[in-house]
N, CA and C atoms as an extended XYZ file, in Angstrom:
180
Properties=species:S:1:pos:R:3:atomname:S:1:resname:S:1:resid:I:1 pbc="F F F"
N        93.501       92.342      130.068 N   MET     1
C        93.943       92.253      131.443 CA  MET     1
C        93.197       91.145      132.171 C   MET     1
N        91.954       90.942      131.795 N   ILE     2
C        91.176       89.887      132.439 CA  ILE     2
C        91.796       88.532      132.117 C   ILE     2
N        92.096       88.306      130.843 N   ALA     3
C        92.637       87.018      130.417 CA  ALA     3
C        94.037       86.777      130.964 C   ALA     3
N        94.781       87.837      131.198 N   LEU     4
C        96.135       87.697      131.715 CA  LEU     4
C        96.159       87.502      133.225 C   LEU     4
N        95.039       87.737      133.886 N   GLY     5
C        94.977       87.564      135.326 CA  GLY     5
C        95.698       88.665      136.091 C   GLY     5
N        95.789       89.830      135.498 N   ILE     6
C        96.456       90.945      136.180 CA  ILE     6
C        95.443       91.622      137.100 C   ILE     6
N        95.711       91.565      138.385 N   ASP     7
C        94.791       92.146      139.353 CA  ASP     7
C        95.363       93.377      140.040 C   ASP     7
N        96.629       93.669      139.837 N   SER     8
C        97.271       94.723      140.609 CA  SER     8
C        97.072       96.123      140.030 C   SER     8
N        96.649       96.231      138.777 N   ILE     9
C        96.450       97.536      138.166 CA  ILE     9
C        94.948       97.802      138.044 C   ILE     9
N        94.447       98.824      138.748 N   PRO    10
C        93.020       99.144      138.614 CA  PRO    10
C        92.691       99.570      137.180 C   PRO    10
N        91.590       99.064      136.677 N   PHE    11
C        91.193       99.329      135.297 CA  PHE    11
C        90.987      100.817      135.040 C   PHE    11
N        90.521      101.529      136.040 N   VAL    12
C        90.294      102.972      135.887 CA  VAL    12
C        91.606      103.698      135.603 C   VAL    12
N        92.720      103.207      136.142 N   HIS    13
C        94.016      103.819      135.861 CA  HIS    13
C        94.417      103.602      134.398 C   HIS    13
N        94.120      102.435      133.865 N   VAL    14
C        94.406      102.159      132.461 CA  VAL    14
C        93.565      103.092      131.582 C   VAL    14
N        92.290      103.226      131.917 N   CYS    15
C        91.412      104.120      131.154 CA  CYS    15
C        91.921      105.553      131.197 C   CYS    15
N        92.302      106.017      132.377 N   ASN    16
C        92.816      107.382      132.511 CA  ASN    16
C        94.088      107.573      131.685 C   ASN    16
N        94.948      106.592      131.679 N   LYS    17
C        96.222      106.689      130.960 CA  LYS    17
C        96.015      106.812      129.457 C   LYS    17
N        95.034      106.081      128.926 N   ILE    18
C        94.802      106.143      127.482 CA  ILE    18
C        93.741      107.180      127.107 C   ILE    18
N        93.203      107.869      128.094 N   GLY    19
C        92.317      108.996      127.828 CA  GLY    19
C        90.878      108.671      127.510 C   GLY    19
N        90.362      107.573      128.089 N   ILE    20
C        88.950      107.248      127.907 CA  ILE    20
C        88.281      107.113      129.259 C   ILE    20
N        86.974      107.204      129.257 N   LYS    21
C        86.198      107.089      130.491 CA  LYS    21
C        85.820      105.633      130.728 C   LYS    21
N        85.760      105.264      131.990 N   MET    22
C        85.363      103.911      132.372 CA  MET    22
C        83.951      103.604      131.858 C   MET    22
N        83.075      104.614      131.885 N   SER    23
C        81.704      104.404      131.415 CA  SER    23
C        81.671      104.082      129.926 C   SER    23
N        82.607      104.621      129.167 N   THR    24
C        82.692      104.332      127.736 CA  THR    24
C        83.026      102.869      127.506 C   THR    24
N        83.963      102.363      128.270 N   VAL    25
C        84.358      100.957      128.148 CA  VAL    25
C        83.187      100.060      128.551 C   VAL    25
N        82.533      100.377      129.671 N   ASN    26
C        81.374       99.587      130.113 CA  ASN    26
C        80.292       99.569      129.040 C   ASN    26
N        79.994      100.729      128.460 N   TYR    27
C        78.964      100.835      127.431 CA  TYR    27
C        79.317       99.997      126.208 C   TYR    27
N        80.553      100.097      125.753 N   GLN    28
C        80.976       99.351      124.570 CA  GLN    28
C        80.954       97.839      124.808 C   GLN    28
N        81.417       97.400      125.958 N   VAL    29
C        81.404       95.963      126.271 CA  VAL    29
C        79.963       95.459      126.330 C   VAL    29
N        79.103       96.230      126.986 N   LYS    30
C        77.696       95.833      127.095 CA  LYS    30
C        77.049       95.725      125.722 C   LYS    30
N        77.250       96.731      124.869 N   ASN    31
C        76.582       96.749      123.575 CA  ASN    31
C        77.263       95.915      122.506 C   ASN    31
N        78.558       95.882      122.489 N   LYS    32
C        79.272       95.163      121.431 CA  LYS    32
C        79.416       93.671      121.714 C   LYS    32
N        79.499       93.302      122.974 N   ILE    33
C        79.698       91.887      123.305 CA  ILE    33
C        78.398       91.251      123.804 C   ILE    33
N        77.857       91.774      124.894 N   PHE    34
C        76.704       91.126      125.519 CA  PHE    34
C        75.444       91.201      124.656 C   PHE    34
N        75.107       92.375      124.155 N   LYS    35
C        73.892       92.500      123.344 CA  LYS    35
C        74.030       91.785      122.011 C   LYS    35
N        75.190       91.878      121.377 N   SER    36
C        75.357       91.225      120.075 CA  SER    36
C        75.309       89.710      120.189 C   SER    36
N        75.698       89.179      121.335 N   LEU    37
C        75.653       87.727      121.551 CA  LEU    37
C        74.392       87.288      122.297 C   LEU    37
N        73.483       88.236      122.508 N   HIS    38
C        72.220       87.967      123.204 CA  HIS    38
C        72.457       87.297      124.559 C   HIS    38
N        73.388       87.873      125.310 N   SER    39
C        73.740       87.342      126.624 CA  SER    39
C        73.417       88.386      127.687 C   SER    39
N        72.325       88.213      128.402 N   PRO    40
C        71.938       89.196      129.419 CA  PRO    40
C        72.803       89.081      130.669 C   PRO    40
N        72.703       90.065      131.524 N   GLY    41
C        73.331       89.973      132.825 CA  GLY    41
C        74.567       90.813      133.037 C   GLY    41
N        74.909       91.697      132.092 N   PHE    42
C        76.089       92.539      132.279 CA  PHE    42
C        75.796       93.604      133.327 C   PHE    42
N        76.677       93.717      134.322 N   LYS    43
C        76.556       94.737      135.370 CA  LYS    43
C        77.650       95.783      135.215 C   LYS    43
N        78.884       95.363      135.249 N   SER    44
C        80.049       96.231      135.062 CA  SER    44
C        81.220       95.330      134.696 C   SER    44
N        82.328       95.937      134.303 N   LEU    45
C        83.495       95.127      133.939 CA  LEU    45
C        83.953       94.256      135.097 C   LEU    45
N        84.025       94.836      136.272 N   LYS    46
C        84.514       94.086      137.426 CA  LYS    46
C        83.532       92.991      137.845 C   LYS    46
N        82.255       93.331      137.920 N   LYS    47
C        81.255       92.363      138.366 CA  LYS    47
C        80.984       91.266      137.333 C   LYS    47
N        81.224       91.570      136.068 N   SER    48
C        80.932       90.612      135.001 CA  SER    48
C        82.187       90.035      134.357 C   SER    48
N        83.338       90.173      134.989 N   SER    49
C        84.598       89.754      134.364 CA  SER    49
C        84.622       88.271      134.007 C   SER    49
N        84.066       87.419      134.840 N   ASP    50
C        84.040       85.988      134.526 CA  ASP    50
C        83.194       85.715      133.285 C   ASP    50
N        82.053       86.394      133.186 N   ARG    51
C        81.169       86.222      132.027 CA  ARG    51
C        81.816       86.762      130.760 C   ARG    51
N        82.526       87.900      130.884 N   ILE    52
C        83.210       88.485      129.734 CA  ILE    52
C        84.246       87.506      129.193 C   ILE    52
N        85.015       86.919      130.063 N   LEU    53
C        86.044       85.967      129.649 CA  LEU    53
C        85.423       84.771      128.930 C   LEU    53
N        84.324       84.256      129.421 N   ILE    54
C        83.635       83.131      128.783 CA  ILE    54
C        83.156       83.527      127.384 C   ILE    54
N        82.574       84.726      127.259 N   LEU    55
C        82.077       85.170      125.961 CA  LEU    55
C        83.209       85.412      124.977 C   LEU    55
N        84.309       85.975      125.443 N   ILE    56
C        85.441       86.208      124.559 CA  ILE    56
C        86.028       84.885      124.070 C   ILE    56
N        86.074       83.897      124.942 N   LYS    57
C        86.568       82.580      124.528 CA  LYS    57
C        85.646       81.952      123.485 C   LYS    57
N        84.331       82.205      123.577 N   LYS    58
C        83.394       81.699      122.583 CA  LYS    58
C        83.637       82.346      121.227 C   LYS    58
N        83.936       83.642      121.243 N   ILE    59
C        84.165       84.387      120.005 CA  ILE    59
C        85.436       83.912      119.322 C   ILE    59
N        86.473       83.717      120.116 N   ILE    60
C        87.781       83.322      119.570 CA  ILE    60
C        87.748       81.844      119.314 C   ILE    60
């Protein structure tokens, strides 16, 4: 959703629809992306969305 630029659907609604907690997504992004790439500064999905996009582009 970040890469597509979709801003109209709150992420928490997507999490609720697929049956996961927002904290689970935050934890996984922090540990699987930021820590594995040794990139400090993750706060939350919303606050770190620009950084997440940059890191994902590096991976791909």
